[in-house]
N, C-alpha and C positions, 0 to 999 in steps of 0.2 A: 372261210365259211364254217370251219369246225369251231372256231371261237364264237361266232354268231350263234350257232346251234347250241353250244354249251351255255352261253348266256341265257338263252330262252329256257333251257331246262332248269337252270338255277332259279330264274325268275318265277317259273311255273311252280316249282317246289316251295319257294318262299311265300308266295301269295296263298298257297293252300294252307299254310299255317295260321292264317289270319282271317277267320278262326279255323282251326283244324276240324271242328265238329261237323261242318258242312261236308267235308270230304269223308269223314267217318260214316255219316248217314248215307252218303251215296254208295259206299261199299256194301252196306247192309241192304240197301234198296235193290241192288242188282244181284243179290244172293252170293256175293263174293266173301262175305264175312258175317259173323254174328255181332250183336252189339257189344258183347263181352270182349271180343278179339279186335273189333274195328279200331279202337284207339291205338293199338300196337301196329296193326296192318297199315293204317293210314300213315303213321310216322315212318314206318319202314319204307313204304313206297316213296314218300317225300325224300327220305334219305338217299334212296336209289337215284332219284332225279338229281339231287345235289351231286352225288358221286359221278354220275354220267356226265353232267355238265362240267365238272372239274376235269375229268379224263379227256373230254373233247377239247377243252381249252388247252390242255397240255399235250395234245396230240399223242395220247398213249395208245399204242397198238390200234390205230383207228380202223384199219381194214379187217383185222382178225378178231378183235374183241369189242371195242367201244361202240363203233357205229352199228354193228349187228345188234348189240344189246339195246342201244338207244332206239333203233328202228322197231325192235320187238316190243319195247314198252310203249312206243307210239302206236303200234298196231292195237294193243290192248285199250289204250285211251280212245282210239278211233271206234272200236267196237262198242265201247260205252256210249259214245256220242250217238252212234246209230241206234242203240237201244233207246236213248232219250227221244230221238226223232220218231221212232216207231211207237213208243208208248204214250208220249205226251205231245208230239208235234214240236214245232219250232217255238216253244214257249220258254220264257225265263232265261236263266243263265246255264251254260253247260258246266260251269265250275272249273274250266281249264286254268283260270287264273284266280281261283277262289272267289271271294267277294270283293277283291280289290279292283279288278278289271272285269266287269261282267259282259260277256259276249254270248250270243245265242248259240244253240247247237249247230246251226248251219255255218255261222261264222267260225265256230270252233273246228268244224270239219275242214273249212278252207285253210285255217291256220295249220292244222295237222298236215294237209297235203303240201303246203308251202314248206313246212319243216322237213317232210320227206324229201322234197326237192333239194333243200339245203344240205341234208345229210348225203344225198346222192352226189352232189357236186364235191363235197368234202371227201367222199369215198374215192373218187377217181382223180381228183386234182390236188388234194391237200398235200403240202410238202412237210414231211416229218422233220422234227428237230430234236436233237439230243442234248442232254446236259448231265453232269455227274450225278450219280445216285438217282437216276430217273425212276427206276423200279421201286426203290425205297420210298421216295417222295409220293409215288402213286399209291402204294399200299397204305402208307401213313395217312395220306389225305383222304382216301376212301373210307378208312375206319372211322376217322373223325367225323366225316360228313354223314355217314350212316347213323352215327349216334347223336349228331347235333339236334335233329328234330325232337328227340326225347328230352334233351336238356333245355331247349328253348321253350317248348310247350309241354310241360310235364303231364303225364296221364293222371287225370282226376283232380289236378290243381286248378283253381282254389276251392273246389266244391266240397262241402262237408254236409253229410246227411243228418237230419234231425231224427232221433228215434221216434217211431210211431206211437209208442206207449206214452211218451211225454207231451204229445201234441194236444193242445187245448181246443176242443171242438167249438165251432161257432156256426151260426145260421146265416145263410145268404138271404138278403132282403129281396124276395121275389117281386115285391111291389115296385121296387126301384128297377130291378132287372127287366121287367116286362112293360115298364112305362113307355108309352108312345109307340109300342109295337102293335100293328093292326091285329094280328092273330098269332096263335102258336099251334103246334100240333104235337103228336106223340114223339116226334123225332127231336123236338127242341124243348121238351118239358123236363127240366132238371129234377122235378119233384117225383118223377116216375121211376123209382128204384135207384140203383147205383150208377154213377157216371163219372168219367174223368172230364171235368169241365175246365177248358183252357181259356182264360181271359187274355186276349192279345190285342195289341195295337198294330194296325197294318204298316205303320212306319218303323216299327221296332225290329232291328236286325236279329235280336235273340228270339223274338216271337216267330220269325220266319224259320229259324233253326228248329224251334219247338214244333211248329206245324209240319215240317218235313219229317221229323222223327215220328210224330204221332201218325202221320199218313202211312208210314211204313208199318206201324202196328196195325192200322186199319186194313192195310192190304194183306198182311199176314193172317189176320183174323177178322173177316167182314163183320162179325157180330160184336166186335169190341165196342163197348158203350162209351162213345166219345162225342162231346159237343164243344164246338168253338163258340166263344162269345167275343164278337169283334165290334169295335167302334165303327159305325157306319160312315166311313169317309169315302164318298163317291169318287174322289180323285185318286185315293191310294189303294182302295180295295182291289181294283183290277190288276195293279202291279203286284200286290201281295199274292193274289191267286195265280197269276202267271208264274211267279217265282216258285211258289210252294206246291203248285198243282193240287191244292187241297180243297178246291171248290166243291168236291163231291162229299166232303165231310158235313154232317148236319151242323148248322150254325145259327146263332142268333145275332142279328145286327142291331146294335143299340144306337138309337138316335140321340139319346140323352147323354151328352158329354159329361155333365156334372155327376150323373148317376154312375156312369162308367168309372170315373175317377174315384167315386165314393166306394164302389165295390172292390176296386183294385188297390186303393190307397196310392194310386199313381205309380205302381210297380208292375212292370211287364217282363216276361209273361208270368201269370200266376196259374199254376196247375193244381186245381182243387180236386180231391177225391170226395165226391159228394154222394151222400146217402140221403135220398129225398131232398130236403133243402139244407141239410147239415154237412158242413165241411169236416170230415173226419181225419184228413191228412192233407199235407201240401208238400210237393217236391218241385225242384226246378227241372228243366227239360233234360239236363245232362245226366242227372242221377236217377231219372225215371226208370224203374226196373219192371219189366213185363211180368216176371214170376211173382214179384211182390203184389202187383196189381191183381193178378189171377187169384192169389191167395185171399186178398181182401174181398174180391167179388164173390168167392165161394163161401166166405164166412157168413154165419147167420146174423141177421140184423139185431 
């Protein structure tokens, strides 16, 4: 049973690395970390999952050290799932296995209770085994596994930010943007002041990460000027909103597929810093920095 529990912990950590940004955003969303620290906290927690999995498999001090630590981490994960259920309901994925195996919060809760049971069986009935230099192997393995997530998925790689001063401004063709849209209003008019305008495809996994991060910004500051522009895929939009929980964000649904591809050049997501109809800067979702956005918003036109 200890080996089974250890395998689950290792699998859980490995799937959270693919991609790790989803886990980072979750840590910020629940208030456990800032965006600056989240890349490090996420990898540290994943490294802890790897380490606990390794120690469970090798039956290292199960009753006194490993199982209590594993149960403690599982309690933290369970509290997070309860937060998801209270805040969003049983929508989208709980992130227990990253984006590799998507399960709902309720399914994640059942998984955690089953893992608690497995740990309980291991606590009372697991047979310890010894081998030479067990302590040395445990310490050496723990150190390697704690560091491993930082080596597999390096912080900030492969993102490189373009200087704002060297960015060439260009205008968004609003005639194309609003073509075939019955009406618009002040919440979806990108020409009214400054906005972060996110062009996203509902089927794009990176767009979902961008939507989750931007939703956190919006929750932290309700006045954050944010607009989503989404291709109006009736089949995929409900899945997109269930996963990202971002249906409360003001958005424009484009029915014109050719126009959507024209405005994005087929690249998703595109996060434009728009002043009236002019794009003054563009960043990807990972390097989007709230302090830089605030500085840009306060700057005179």
